[in-house]
C-alpha positions as CSV (number, residue, x, y, z in Angstrom):
1,M,85.1,91.1,72.9
2,V,87.0,88.7,75.2
3,F,89.3,88.8,78.1
4,H,92.7,87.6,77.1
5,P,93.8,85.4,78.7
6,A,90.5,84.3,80.0
7,S,92.1,82.7,83.1
8,I,95.2,83.6,85.1
9,E,96.8,82.5,88.3
10,V,98.5,85.2,90.6
11,K,100.0,85.3,94.0
12,P,98.6,87.4,96.9
13,G,100.0,90.9,96.5
14,D,100.4,90.7,92.7
15,Q,98.7,93.4,90.6
16,V,96.5,92.4,87.7
17,V,96.0,95.1,84.9
18,W,93.0,94.9,82.5
19,R,93.7,96.9,79.4
20,N,90.8,97.8,77.1
21,K,92.0,97.4,73.5
22,D,88.5,97.4,72.2
23,V,86.4,100.3,70.7
24,V,83.7,100.2,73.4
25,P,83.9,100.4,77.3
26,H,84.2,97.2,79.4
27,T,84.2,96.2,83.1
28,A,85.9,93.6,85.1
29,T,83.5,92.6,87.7
30,A,83.7,89.9,90.3
31,K,80.7,90.4,92.6
32,G,81.8,91.1,96.2
33,V,85.5,90.9,95.2
34,F,86.3,93.7,92.7
35,D,84.7,96.0,90.2
36,S,86.6,98.2,87.8
37,G,83.6,100.3,86.8
38,S,83.7,101.4,83.2
39,I,87.0,101.1,81.5
40,A,87.1,103.3,78.5
41,P,88.7,102.3,75.2
42,G,92.5,102.7,75.4
43,K,92.4,102.8,79.2
44,S,93.3,100.3,82.0
45,W,92.4,99.4,85.5
46,T,94.5,97.6,88.2
47,W,93.5,95.3,91.0
48,K,95.8,94.0,93.8
49,A,95.1,90.4,94.8
50,K,94.7,90.2,98.6
51,G,93.5,86.9,99.5
52,K,93.2,83.3,98.2
53,G,90.4,82.2,96.1
54,R,89.1,81.6,92.6
55,H,87.3,84.7,91.2
56,G,85.1,84.5,88.2
57,Y,84.4,87.9,86.6
58,V,82.4,89.3,83.8
59,C,82.0,92.5,81.8
60,V,78.6,93.8,82.9
61,Y,78.0,95.4,79.5
62,H,78.8,92.2,77.6
63,P,77.9,89.2,79.8
64,G,79.4,86.7,77.4
65,M,82.8,88.2,78.3
66,I,83.9,86.0,81.3
67,G,87.2,85.3,82.9
68,T,88.8,83.8,86.1
69,V,91.6,85.0,88.5
70,S,92.9,82.3,90.8
71,V,94.9,83.2,93.9
72,P,96.3,79.9,95.4
């Protein structure tokens, strides 16, 4: 029940893919920036980095799961 890697750096225009390899659903949610909705076990969700910033995100179901996407 962790994001791996927990922190990444991408360029504007890059696509970030979250793959759920767990047995329960998760989300990747950065308030006001992106929200995957529920990602079912075995499924994935893709987000395209549009602007610069450091975006902390969380799984709304498991608030101890946190990560960061940085777009320099």
